[in-house]
C-alpha positions as CSV (number, residue, x, y, z in Angstrom):
1,M,91.1,-130.3,-10.4
2,R,93.8,-128.1,-8.9
3,V,95.9,-125.7,-11.0
4,R,98.7,-123.4,-10.0
5,P,97.8,-119.7,-10.0
6,A,100.5,-118.9,-12.5
7,V,98.9,-121.1,-15.1
8,V,95.5,-119.5,-14.6
9,E,96.9,-115.9,-14.6
10,G,99.2,-116.5,-17.6
11,S,97.3,-118.8,-19.9
12,S,93.6,-118.0,-19.5
13,G,93.6,-116.1,-22.8
14,D,94.9,-119.2,-24.6
15,L,92.1,-121.6,-23.4
16,G,89.6,-122.5,-26.1
17,V,86.9,-124.2,-24.2
18,C,84.7,-123.4,-21.2
19,V,85.7,-125.1,-17.9
20,R,82.1,-126.2,-17.1
21,H,80.7,-127.3,-20.5
22,G,83.8,-127.9,-22.7
23,I,82.4,-125.9,-25.6
24,P,84.1,-123.0,-27.4
25,P,83.6,-119.6,-25.6
26,S,81.1,-117.1,-26.8
27,Q,83.0,-114.4,-24.9
28,R,86.1,-113.8,-22.7
29,V,85.7,-112.1,-19.4
30,D,88.1,-110.8,-16.8
31,T,87.4,-112.5,-13.5
32,V,88.9,-112.9,-10.1
33,F,88.9,-116.2,-8.3
34,L,88.6,-115.9,-4.5
35,Q,88.8,-118.1,-1.5
36,R,85.3,-119.0,-0.5
37,K,86.0,-118.8,3.2
38,P,88.3,-116.2,4.8
39,P,91.6,-117.6,6.3
40,K,91.2,-118.9,9.8
41,E,93.0,-115.9,11.4
42,F,90.3,-113.6,10.0
43,R,87.3,-115.5,11.3
44,P,85.5,-114.1,14.3
45,K,86.4,-115.5,17.7
46,Y,83.5,-116.0,20.1
47,G,85.0,-114.1,23.1
48,V,85.9,-111.0,21.0
49,V,82.5,-110.9,19.3
50,R,80.8,-111.3,22.7
51,M,82.7,-108.4,24.1
52,L,82.5,-106.0,21.1
53,G,79.3,-107.2,19.5
54,V,78.5,-105.9,16.0
55,F,81.6,-103.7,15.9
56,A,83.8,-106.8,16.2
57,I,81.9,-108.5,13.4
58,A,82.4,-105.4,11.1
59,I,86.1,-105.4,11.8
60,Y,86.5,-109.1,11.1
61,G,84.4,-108.7,7.9
62,F,86.8,-106.0,6.7
63,L,89.8,-108.0,7.6
64,A,88.4,-111.0,5.9
65,V,87.9,-109.1,2.6
66,V,91.4,-107.7,2.8
67,G,93.0,-111.1,3.8
68,T,91.2,-113.2,1.2
69,K,93.6,-114.5,-1.5
70,R,92.7,-113.3,-5.0
71,I,93.8,-114.7,-8.4
72,E,93.0,-112.6,-11.4
73,A,92.3,-114.3,-14.8
74,A,92.1,-112.0,-17.8
75,G,90.2,-113.3,-20.9
76,W,88.6,-116.3,-19.1
77,P,86.5,-118.3,-21.6
78,V,82.8,-118.6,-21.0
79,C,80.2,-120.2,-23.2
80,T,76.6,-119.5,-24.0
81,E,75.4,-122.0,-21.4
82,C,77.4,-120.1,-18.7
83,E,76.0,-116.8,-19.9
84,R,72.4,-118.2,-19.9
85,R,72.9,-119.5,-16.3
86,R,74.3,-116.1,-15.2
87,R,71.3,-114.2,-16.8
88,R,68.8,-116.6,-15.0
89,I,70.5,-116.1,-11.7
90,R,70.7,-112.3,-12.0
91,L,67.1,-112.1,-13.2
92,T,65.9,-114.2,-10.2
93,A,67.9,-111.9,-7.8
94,R,66.3,-108.8,-9.4
95,W,62.8,-110.2,-9.1
96,M,63.5,-111.1,-5.5
97,F,64.8,-107.6,-4.6
98,F,62.1,-105.6,-6.4
99,G,59.3,-108.0,-5.3
100,G,60.7,-107.7,-1.7
101,L,60.7,-104.0,-2.1
102,V,57.0,-103.9,-3.1
103,L,56.1,-106.2,-0.2
104,F,58.2,-104.0,2.2
105,V,56.9,-100.6,1.0
106,G,53.4,-101.5,-0.2
107,P,51.6,-102.0,3.1
108,V,53.2,-98.8,4.5
109,L,52.1,-96.7,1.5
110,F,48.6,-98.3,1.7
111,A,48.4,-97.4,5.3
112,V,49.6,-93.8,4.8
113,L,47.4,-93.1,1.7
114,V,44.2,-95.0,2.5
115,G,44.5,-96.0,6.2
116,E,42.7,-93.1,7.7
117,H,39.7,-93.5,5.4
118,L,39.1,-97.1,6.4
119,P,36.7,-98.0,9.3
120,E,38.1,-99.5,12.5
121,P,38.3,-103.3,12.3
122,S,36.3,-105.3,14.8
123,E,38.2,-107.2,17.6
124,S,37.8,-110.5,15.8
125,V,39.3,-109.2,12.6
126,A,42.0,-106.9,14.0
127,P,44.7,-109.6,14.3
128,F,44.3,-110.5,10.7
129,V,44.5,-106.9,9.6
130,T,47.7,-106.5,11.7
131,A,49.1,-109.6,10.2
132,L,48.4,-108.1,6.7
133,F,50.5,-105.1,7.6
134,V,53.3,-106.9,9.4
135,V,54.0,-110.2,7.5
136,P,54.5,-108.7,4.0
137,P,57.1,-106.2,5.1
138,V,59.0,-108.9,7.0
139,L,58.9,-111.3,4.0
140,G,59.9,-108.4,1.7
141,F,62.8,-107.4,3.8
142,A,64.0,-111.0,4.0
143,S,63.6,-111.4,0.2
144,M,65.7,-108.3,-0.4
145,I,68.5,-109.6,1.9
146,V,68.4,-113.1,0.3
147,S,68.6,-111.5,-3.2
148,A,72.1,-110.2,-2.5
149,R,73.3,-113.8,-1.9
150,V,71.5,-115.1,-5.0
151,S,73.0,-112.3,-7.0
152,S,76.5,-113.2,-5.8
153,R,76.0,-116.7,-7.3
154,G,75.8,-115.1,-10.7
155,D,79.4,-113.9,-10.5
156,W,81.8,-115.6,-13.0
157,P,83.9,-117.5,-10.4
158,W,80.7,-119.2,-9.1
159,I,79.4,-119.9,-12.6
160,T,82.7,-121.4,-13.7
161,G,83.2,-123.3,-10.5
162,G,86.6,-121.9,-9.8
163,R,87.9,-120.8,-6.4
164,V,91.2,-120.4,-4.6
165,S,92.1,-123.1,-2.1
166,Q,92.2,-122.4,1.6
167,D,96.1,-122.4,1.6
168,G,96.1,-120.0,-1.3
169,E,98.4,-122.3,-3.4
170,W,95.9,-123.6,-6.0
171,V,93.0,-122.6,-8.1
172,V,90.4,-125.3,-7.6
173,F,87.9,-126.1,-10.4
174,D,84.9,-128.2,-9.2
175,E,83.8,-130.8,-11.8
176,P,85.8,-129.5,-14.9
177,H,84.7,-130.8,-18.2
178,P,87.0,-133.5,-19.7
179,D,87.6,-131.3,-22.8
180,F,88.8,-128.5,-20.5
181,V,91.1,-130.8,-18.7
182,A,92.6,-132.1,-22.1
183,E,93.1,-128.5,-23.2
184,I,94.8,-127.3,-20.1
185,Q,97.0,-130.3,-19.7
186,P,99.7,-129.1,-22.2
187,L,99.9,-125.8,-20.4
188,L,100.9,-127.5,-17.2
189,D,104.6,-127.9,-16.9
190,G,106.0,-129.8,-14.0
191,G,103.8,-129.4,-10.9
192,G,101.3,-127.0,-12.4
193,E,98.4,-129.3,-11.8
194,R,97.3,-131.8,-9.3
195,R,94.3,-134.1,-9.5
196,D,92.4,-134.9,-6.3
197,T,92.4,-138.6,-5.8
Protein backbone atom coordinates (compact mmCIF):
# COMPACT_ATOMS: atom_id res chain seq x y z
CA MET A 1 0.00 0.00 0.00
CA ARG A 2 1.30 3.46 -0.92
CA VAL A 3 0.27 6.57 0.99
CA ARG A 4 1.20 10.21 0.39
CA PRO A 5 3.68 11.58 2.99
CA ALA A 6 1.26 14.37 4.02
CA VAL A 7 -1.24 11.76 5.22
CA VAL A 8 1.41 9.95 7.27
CA GLU A 9 2.82 13.16 8.77
CA GLY A 10 -0.53 14.75 9.54
CA SER A 11 -2.73 11.83 10.55
CA SER A 12 -0.49 9.32 12.34
CA GLY A 13 -1.83 10.38 15.75
CA ASP A 14 -5.42 9.74 14.56
CA LEU A 15 -4.82 6.10 13.61
CA GLY A 16 -6.27 3.60 16.07
CA VAL A 17 -4.77 0.31 14.88
CA CYS A 18 -1.31 -1.10 14.19
CA VAL A 19 -0.28 -1.31 10.52
CA ARG A 20 1.07 -4.88 10.86
CA HIS A 21 -1.45 -6.57 13.16
CA GLY A 22 -4.58 -4.39 13.01
CA ILE A 23 -5.03 -4.28 16.79
CA PRO A 24 -5.27 -1.19 19.03
CA PRO A 25 -1.93 0.37 19.92
CA SER A 26 -0.29 -0.20 23.28
CA GLN A 27 1.81 2.92 22.75
CA ARG A 28 2.51 5.66 20.23
CA VAL A 29 6.03 6.34 19.04
CA ASP A 30 7.71 9.07 17.05
CA THR A 31 9.36 7.43 14.08
CA VAL A 32 11.01 8.37 10.81
CA PHE A 33 10.38 6.43 7.60
CA LEU A 34 13.41 6.34 5.29
CA GLN A 35 14.32 5.18 1.83
CA ARG A 36 15.86 1.72 2.13
CA LYS A 37 18.39 2.43 -0.62
CA PRO A 38 20.02 5.80 -1.19
CA PRO A 39 19.05 7.61 -4.40
CA LYS A 40 21.04 6.56 -7.48
CA GLU A 41 23.11 9.73 -7.59
CA PHE A 42 24.50 8.89 -4.12
CA ARG A 43 25.52 5.30 -4.87
CA PRO A 44 29.25 4.65 -5.38
CA LYS A 45 30.54 4.49 -8.93
CA TYR A 46 33.15 1.85 -9.64
CA GLY A 47 35.77 4.16 -11.22
CA VAL A 48 35.67 6.69 -8.39
CA VAL A 49 35.88 3.99 -5.72
CA ARG A 50 38.77 2.37 -7.54
CA MET A 51 40.69 5.65 -7.67
CA LEU A 52 39.97 6.90 -4.15
CA GLY A 53 39.38 3.63 -2.30
CA VAL A 54 37.91 3.71 1.20
CA PHE A 55 37.87 7.51 1.19
CA ALA A 56 35.36 7.50 -1.69
CA ILE A 57 33.14 5.00 0.10
CA ALA A 58 33.12 7.22 3.22
CA ILE A 59 32.18 10.28 1.13
CA TYR A 60 29.40 8.39 -0.67
CA GLY A 61 28.15 7.01 2.65
CA PHE A 62 27.89 10.51 4.09
CA LEU A 63 26.14 11.83 0.98
CA ALA A 64 23.74 8.88 0.99
CA VAL A 65 22.70 9.64 4.56
CA VAL A 66 22.23 13.33 3.74
CA GLY A 67 20.42 12.60 0.45
CA THR A 68 18.01 9.98 1.79
CA LYS A 69 14.40 11.15 1.94
CA ARG A 70 12.90 11.18 5.46
CA ILE A 71 9.22 11.26 6.45
CA GLU A 72 8.53 11.90 10.15
CA ALA A 73 5.48 10.41 11.82
CA ALA A 74 4.65 11.60 15.35
CA GLY A 75 2.48 9.35 17.48
CA TRP A 76 2.63 6.31 15.18
CA PRO A 77 0.57 3.42 16.64
CA VAL A 78 2.40 0.22 17.62
CA CYS A 79 0.83 -2.79 19.33
CA THR A 80 2.10 -5.27 21.90
CA GLU A 81 3.08 -7.74 19.14
CA CYS A 82 5.29 -5.09 17.52
CA GLU A 83 6.85 -4.26 20.90
CA ARG A 84 7.50 -7.93 21.58
CA ARG A 85 9.13 -8.39 18.18
CA ARG A 86 11.30 -5.31 18.72
CA ARG A 87 12.42 -6.56 22.15
CA ARG A 88 13.36 -9.97 20.67
CA ILE A 89 15.39 -8.40 17.88
CA ARG A 90 17.19 -6.00 20.21
CA LEU A 91 17.92 -8.78 22.72
CA THR A 92 19.33 -10.98 19.95
CA ALA A 93 21.55 -8.10 18.79
CA ARG A 94 22.83 -7.54 22.33
CA TRP A 95 23.63 -11.24 22.79
CA MET A 96 25.45 -11.24 19.46
CA PHE A 97 27.48 -8.15 20.37
CA PHE A 98 28.48 -9.14 23.89
CA GLY A 99 29.01 -12.79 22.92
CA GLY A 100 31.21 -11.61 20.08
CA LEU A 101 33.09 -9.31 22.45
CA VAL A 102 33.81 -12.24 24.78
CA LEU A 103 34.98 -14.37 21.84
CA PHE A 104 37.13 -11.50 20.57
CA VAL A 105 38.76 -10.51 23.88
CA GLY A 106 38.71 -13.84 25.73
CA PRO A 107 41.60 -15.62 23.94
CA VAL A 108 43.75 -12.48 24.12
CA LEU A 109 43.18 -12.12 27.87
CA PHE A 110 43.81 -15.84 28.35
CA ALA A 111 47.09 -15.60 26.44
CA VAL A 112 48.22 -12.53 28.39
CA LEU A 113 47.26 -13.84 31.84
CA VAL A 114 48.05 -17.54 31.55
CA GLY A 115 50.01 -17.97 28.32
CA GLU A 116 53.53 -17.74 29.71
CA HIS A 117 52.80 -20.40 32.34
CA LEU A 118 51.69 -22.98 29.77
CA PRO A 119 54.19 -25.47 28.29
CA GLU A 120 55.11 -25.21 24.60
CA PRO A 121 52.77 -27.37 22.48
CA SER A 122 54.24 -30.14 20.35
CA GLU A 123 54.39 -29.71 16.57
CA SER A 124 51.39 -31.97 16.04
CA VAL A 125 49.19 -29.94 18.42
CA ALA A 126 50.49 -26.45 17.54
CA PRO A 127 48.05 -25.83 14.60
CA PHE A 128 45.08 -26.65 16.83
CA VAL A 129 46.33 -24.34 19.58
CA THR A 130 46.83 -21.58 17.02
CA ALA A 131 43.31 -22.16 15.70
CA LEU A 132 41.95 -21.85 19.25
CA PHE A 133 43.50 -18.39 19.49
CA VAL A 134 42.60 -17.22 15.97
CA VAL A 135 39.13 -18.58 15.12
CA PRO A 136 37.19 -17.29 18.17
CA PRO A 137 38.38 -13.66 17.77
CA VAL A 138 37.52 -13.73 14.06
CA LEU A 139 34.06 -15.15 14.78
CA GLY A 140 33.61 -12.68 17.64
CA PHE A 141 34.51 -9.71 15.46
CA ALA A 142 32.12 -10.90 12.74
CA SER A 143 29.37 -11.36 15.33
CA MET A 144 29.85 -7.79 16.61
CA ILE A 145 29.65 -6.40 13.06
CA VAL A 146 26.50 -8.40 12.21
CA SER A 147 24.86 -7.38 15.51
CA ALA A 148 24.65 -3.79 14.25
CA ARG A 149 22.66 -4.96 11.23
CA VAL A 150 20.39 -7.10 13.40
CA SER A 151 19.86 -4.19 15.79
CA SER A 152 18.81 -1.91 12.94
CA ARG A 153 16.02 -4.38 12.12
CA GLY A 154 14.57 -3.52 15.53
CA ASP A 155 13.89 0.09 14.53
CA TRP A 156 10.22 1.09 14.27
CA PRO A 157 10.18 1.61 10.47
CA TRP A 158 11.40 -1.98 9.96
CA ILE A 159 9.00 -3.36 12.56
CA THR A 160 5.99 -1.60 11.01
CA GLY A 161 7.07 -2.37 7.44
CA GLY A 162 7.05 1.27 6.35
CA ARG A 163 9.54 2.92 4.00
CA VAL A 164 9.79 5.83 1.61
CA SER A 165 9.62 4.90 -2.08
CA GLN A 166 12.70 5.44 -4.24
CA ASP A 167 11.16 8.49 -5.91
CA GLY A 168 10.38 9.99 -2.48
CA GLU A 169 6.72 10.58 -3.37
CA TRP A 170 5.11 7.80 -1.31
CA VAL A 171 5.32 6.03 2.02
CA VAL A 172 5.08 2.32 1.24
CA PHE A 173 3.70 -0.20 3.75
CA ASP A 174 4.55 -3.82 3.04
CA GLU A 175 1.63 -6.15 3.78
CA PRO A 176 -0.61 -3.80 5.82
CA HIS A 177 -3.35 -5.40 7.89
CA PRO A 178 -6.86 -5.04 6.35
CA ASP A 179 -8.10 -3.26 9.50
CA PHE A 180 -5.34 -0.65 9.06
CA VAL A 181 -6.29 -0.17 5.41
CA ALA A 182 -9.96 0.25 6.38
CA GLU A 183 -9.04 2.81 9.05
CA ILE A 184 -6.71 4.92 6.91
CA GLN A 185 -9.06 4.92 3.89
CA PRO A 186 -11.28 7.81 5.16
CA LEU A 187 -8.16 9.93 5.80
CA LEU A 188 -7.18 9.70 2.15
CA ASP A 189 -8.71 12.47 0.14
CA GLY A 190 -8.22 12.44 -3.61
CA GLY A 191 -4.95 10.78 -4.54
CA GLY A 192 -3.62 10.28 -1.06
CA GLU A 193 -3.36 6.55 -1.60
CA ARG A 194 -2.48 4.12 -4.34
CA ARG A 195 -2.78 0.34 -4.18
CA ASP A 196 -0.17 -1.69 -6.04
CA THR A 197 -1.88 -3.91 -8.58
